[in-house]
FIKOLNU-281088 format. One line per 4 residues: number of its first residue (from 0); their letters; for each residue x, y, z of C-alpha. Coordinates in steps of 0.001 Angstrom, whole numbers. Example, Ala and Ser with C-alpha at 12.3 -4.5 7.8 and 13.67 -1.06 7.14 Angstrom:
0) AS) 12300 -4500 7800 ~ 13670 -1060 7140
***
This chain:
0) MDLS) 0 0 0 ~ 1370 3418 -988 ~ 1237 5661 2063 ~ 3085 8624 530
4) DYSV) -93 10708 564 ~ -354 10124 4298 ~ 3228 11070 5161 ~ 3908 13902 7590
8) RTDL) 4635 17103 5682 ~ 7005 19600 7235 ~ 9633 21887 5774 ~ 11443 22243 9093
12) ALEA) 14484 20032 9598 ~ 13993 20429 13350 ~ 10529 18847 13214 ~ 11699 16135 10840
16) HDLA) 14519 15316 13246 ~ 12126 15167 16213 ~ 9854 12758 14321 ~ 12721 10525 13250
20) SSTG) 14215 10402 16749 ~ 10896 9976 18601 ~ 11684 6278 19123 ~ 14796 7173 21091
24) QIIP) 17216 5776 18529 ~ 20334 7743 17616 ~ 20350 8732 13953 ~ 23806 8231 12404
28) GVHR) 25251 11186 10531 ~ 22966 13722 12233 ~ 24289 16115 14864 ~ 22093 18518 16819
32) SVEN) 22914 21291 19272 ~ 20688 23832 21043 ~ 21435 27287 22433 ~ 19104 29623 24337
36) QDGI) 19521 33390 24272 ~ 16970 35126 26496 ~ 13789 33907 24842 ~ 15420 32969 21526
40) RIST) 16121 29278 20952 ~ 18705 28450 18269 ~ 18886 24821 17109 ~ 21633 23603 14799
44) IDIT) 21263 20392 12816 ~ 24085 19056 10646 ~ 23263 16156 8339 ~ 26555 14665 7214
48) SNEG) 25578 11313 5712 ~ 23106 9952 3195 ~ 21859 7525 5849 ~ 20997 10419 8139
52) AQAI) 19415 12358 5296 ~ 17208 9396 4409 ~ 16166 8877 8017 ~ 15092 12486 8420
56) GKLP) 13890 13108 4892 ~ 16063 16191 4405 ~ 19080 16816 2194 ~ 22572 16659 3713
60) GHYI) 23596 20096 4883 ~ 23580 22682 7649 ~ 20276 23836 9175 ~ 19732 26624 11691
64) TIEV) 16294 26999 13306 ~ 15508 30142 15306 ~ 12445 29746 17542 ~ 10902 32787 19235
68) PELR) 7520 31915 20815 ~ 6932 35516 21964 ~ 7477 36970 18507 ~ 3733 37427 17986
72) QKDS) 3554 39865 20908 ~ 4820 42754 18738 ~ 7715 43485 21103 ~ 9961 45811 19084
76) DLQD) 12998 45154 21286 ~ 12582 41395 20793 ~ 12184 41901 17034 ~ 15458 43849 16990
80) RVAM) 17239 41064 18884 ~ 15882 38427 16496 ~ 17075 40477 13512 ~ 20512 40676 15134
84) VIAK) 20573 36889 15648 ~ 19620 36349 11996 ~ 22406 38695 10912 ~ 25052 36887 12974
88) EFEA) 23880 33394 11991 ~ 23767 34398 8333 ~ 27261 35867 8521 ~ 28407 32454 9763
92) FLAK) 26792 30857 6692 ~ 28641 33319 4424 ~ 31938 32498 6110 ~ 31235 28749 5870
96) LNIS) 30672 29099 2099 ~ 33714 31397 1666 ~ 31548 34243 323 ~ 33731 37359 210
100) PMAK) 32506 40819 1370 ~ 32321 41979 -2266 ~ 30659 38855 -3704 ~ 27491 39535 -5709
104) VLVI) 24261 38342 -4084 ~ 20849 37732 -5624 ~ 17842 37592 -3268 ~ 14822 35662 -4561
108) GLGN) 11461 36261 -2886 ~ 9414 33144 -3628 ~ 5655 33044 -3266 ~ 2445 34719 -4358
112) WNVT) 2130 38337 -3216 ~ -1666 38103 -3679 ~ -2006 35351 -1041 ~ -1051 36646 2410
116) PDAL) 419 33440 3939 ~ 2494 32985 777 ~ 3662 36614 499 ~ 6693 36376 2795
120) GPIV) 9292 36301 6 ~ 7908 39265 -1984 ~ 7573 41398 1175 ~ 11166 40641 2199
124) VENI) 12339 41654 -1276 ~ 10552 44996 -892 ~ 12689 45719 2182 ~ 16065 44462 936
128) MVTR) 18731 47107 380 ~ 19527 46620 -3321 ~ 22814 48109 -4522 ~ 23825 46270 -7700
132) HYFE) 22707 49134 -9961 ~ 24971 51571 -8115 ~ 27984 49337 -8754 ~ 26981 49104 -12418
136) LMPG) 26220 52806 -13026 ~ 28413 54728 -10564 ~ 30965 52369 -9002 ~ 33245 55180 -7879
140) QVSP) 30551 56699 -5680 ~ 29670 53601 -3637 ~ 30816 53908 -32 ~ 32972 51147 1496
144) GYRP) 31122 48426 3370 ~ 28477 47645 737 ~ 28294 44775 -1743 ~ 26345 44344 -5015
148) VSAV) 22902 43038 -4027 ~ 19954 42509 -6370 ~ 16500 41199 -5524 ~ 13460 39944 -7403
152) APGV) 10089 38329 -6679 ~ 9468 36092 -9723 ~ 5873 35171 -8861 ~ 4380 31699 -9021
156) LGTT) 3574 29258 -11819 ~ -142 29951 -11555 ~ 259 33659 -12357 ~ 3242 33624 -14723
160) GIET) 2828 30309 -16562 ~ 6567 29794 -16126 ~ 8279 27569 -13591 ~ 9907 29709 -10903
164) GEIV) 13093 27687 -11255 ~ 13303 28571 -14955 ~ 12862 32286 -14232 ~ 15531 32255 -11531
168) QGIV) 17877 30210 -13713 ~ 17584 32806 -16484 ~ 18294 35662 -14063 ~ 21304 33843 -12626
172) EKSK) 22723 33210 -16109 ~ 22454 36909 -17001 ~ 23384 38622 -13716 ~ 25982 36012 -12627
176) PDLV) 25704 36301 -8826 ~ 28113 34507 -6498 ~ 25326 33538 -4104 ~ 21535 33138 -4258
180) IAID) 19331 33657 -1206 ~ 15861 32131 -1589 ~ 13092 33160 825 ~ 9833 31244 1029
184) ALAS) 6863 30438 3240 ~ 6944 26945 4746 ~ 4569 24392 6255 ~ 4900 23256 9863
188) LSLE) 3571 20503 12111 ~ 2710 22949 14895 ~ 557 26074 15065 ~ 2900 27390 17758
192) RVNT) 5712 27589 15216 ~ 3687 29545 12645 ~ 5292 32990 12228 ~ 7518 32418 15257
196) TIQI) 10191 30203 13681 ~ 12849 30962 11070 ~ 14919 28309 9289 ~ 18172 28968 7439
200) ADTG) 19713 26172 5372 ~ 22513 25796 2830 ~ 20704 23057 893 ~ 18648 25265 -1418
204) IHPG) 14889 25086 -1684 ~ 12083 23424 -3655 ~ 9202 25900 -4094 ~ 5851 24487 -2986
208) SGIG) 7306 21322 -1449 ~ 5726 21964 1941 ~ 2188 21759 535 ~ 2915 18784 -1707
212) NKRK) 3726 20595 -4980 ~ 6688 19265 -6929 ~ 8673 22106 -8500 ~ 12144 22491 -9942
216) GLTL) 14520 23156 -7068 ~ 16748 26160 -6538 ~ 19993 24453 -5586 ~ 23708 24516 -6305
220) ETLG) 23160 21752 -8849 ~ 20431 23576 -10794 ~ 21789 27146 -10597 ~ 25539 26588 -10495
224) VPVI) 26018 28848 -7441 ~ 25499 28251 -3708 ~ 21913 28724 -2509 ~ 20955 29621 1054
228) AIGV) 17281 29150 1858 ~ 15398 31153 4486 ~ 11895 30070 5414 ~ 9152 30770 7917
232) PTVV) 6218 28394 8518 ~ 2989 30279 7827 ~ 519 27387 7416 ~ -424 24078 9025
236) FAST) -2490 21274 7513 ~ -5899 20711 9109 ~ -5046 17019 9462 ~ -1984 17980 11492
240) IVNN) -4105 20097 13836 ~ -6570 17240 14348 ~ -3713 14828 14984 ~ -2129 17222 17479
244) AFDM) -5502 17548 19218 ~ -5341 13836 20064 ~ -2012 14408 21822 ~ -3451 17379 23712
248) MHNH) -6470 15317 24806 ~ -4199 12464 25868 ~ -2079 14821 27985 ~ -5194 16420 29466
252) FQKQ) -6825 13127 30422 ~ -3523 11793 31720 ~ -3615 14481 34395 ~ -7039 13216 35506
256) TDNT) -6593 9447 35312 ~ -4009 6719 34776 ~ -6284 4811 32407 ~ -6588 7006 29313
260) GKIL) -7230 3923 27196 ~ -10826 3678 28400 ~ -11480 7220 27156 ~ -9529 7286 23898
264) GLLD) -9797 3604 23028 ~ -7590 2370 20165 ~ -6418 5913 19395 ~ -4483 5910 22664
268) NMQE) -2240 3064 21486 ~ -1659 4304 17924 ~ 1658 5703 16802 ~ 1528 9341 15716
272) SERL) 2150 8410 12082 ~ -705 5881 12208 ~ -3090 8448 13657 ~ -2125 10946 10968
276) ELVK) -2809 8340 8282 ~ -6247 7760 9808 ~ -7076 11464 10001 ~ -6030 12071 6395
280) EVLN) -7941 9007 5253 ~ -11065 10583 6760 ~ -10462 14185 5647 ~ -9039 13791 2140
284) PLGH) -12123 12287 432 ~ -14166 15170 1847 ~ -11680 17763 621 ~ -11284 18997 4177
288) DLLV) -7500 18708 4635 ~ -7193 22472 4423 ~ -4192 24717 4924 ~ -4756 26738 8097
292) TPKE) -3186 30059 9064 ~ -3817 32445 11997 ~ -6398 35200 11480 ~ -3718 37811 12326
296) IDQF) -1562 36600 9431 ~ -1484 40040 7751 ~ 411 41681 10595 ~ 2491 38590 11369
300) IEDI) 3780 38424 7803 ~ 4713 42114 7737 ~ 6581 41844 11040 ~ 8520 38672 10265
304) ANII) 9378 39879 6751 ~ 10784 43135 8144 ~ 12832 41202 10699 ~ 14332 38922 8041
308) ASGL) 15060 41815 5664 ~ 16719 43775 8453 ~ 18899 40835 9452 ~ 19898 40190 5841
312) NAAL) 20751 43846 5239 ~ 23052 43812 8256 ~ 24665 40512 7239 ~ 25225 41442 3586
316) HEAI) 26543 44976 4084 ~ 29411 45519 6518 ~ 28506 49215 6707 ~ 25318 48232 8575
320) DADN) 26071 47446 12205 ~ 24646 44033 13104 ~ 24397 45161 16746 ~ 22129 48073 15879
324) VSAY) 19558 46896 13364 ~ 16525 48707 14757 ~ 16786 51395 12088 ~ 16304 48723 9440
328) TH) 13558 46739 11151 ~ 10764 49289 11296
***
């Protein structure tokens, strides 16, 4: 029986790692470390072997996940600190890839600007400090500490009729950047991570993969230059919410009684993957496995996009102080 349609869908390497290691077994070729910085949790996952990549379902590479549960509270000081963390983590990625301070960078804002949960990439692009045209038209007047940066939001297949990968490939061939940064909305397994979590990875990105669409990837292999992907989960599948509700009920009843089996029956003994298969089996024929996003998504997207753009501006241009990014966040 093909259960691919019932597999857990998440774009976050952190969640994929948690699922794969839920049995308590050590996954070979996967190394994880966690750091906490006053309300900001930074998880690092390095996948160094094909065996580890297969176990987790993610490509070999370096993944940084920044979790900030209080990010929805519109705390401007916290937003500034998150932007600073993004800047410093991204600078480490640049150093790891040997990207020089004057290397040309192309920022790609993936997604549909007409659909709010999918508009993260285009909004980030609007706030990126683009400088490539100055280096082309008036190179002698560019102050030290800036690099050539260009940015574009290529749209989606449904509005352009052209695969996003083909558009980006054409731009890369003409503009010849040394690095591509791809920004996209992701899918998560948890509503708590929606608009509060940021993932940075050096493995590239496959547009639409989180919601089951198969698109041409933006990777080193397809573009010929390194690709760093930045993503934020903005949606959760309805089936995932229902499945998580079973866990919440189990935990609730467990506080009241030692015999949760009498209340939840067979569901209490099912593995999480089995329960998810059951939920999807019920919802899919009805067309009810919807993508869910918070009702405050408009403001969340604006805030998180500004934070990412501010962190990128500080990381890409040495003239912008990474320890004082508030001027670029608001």
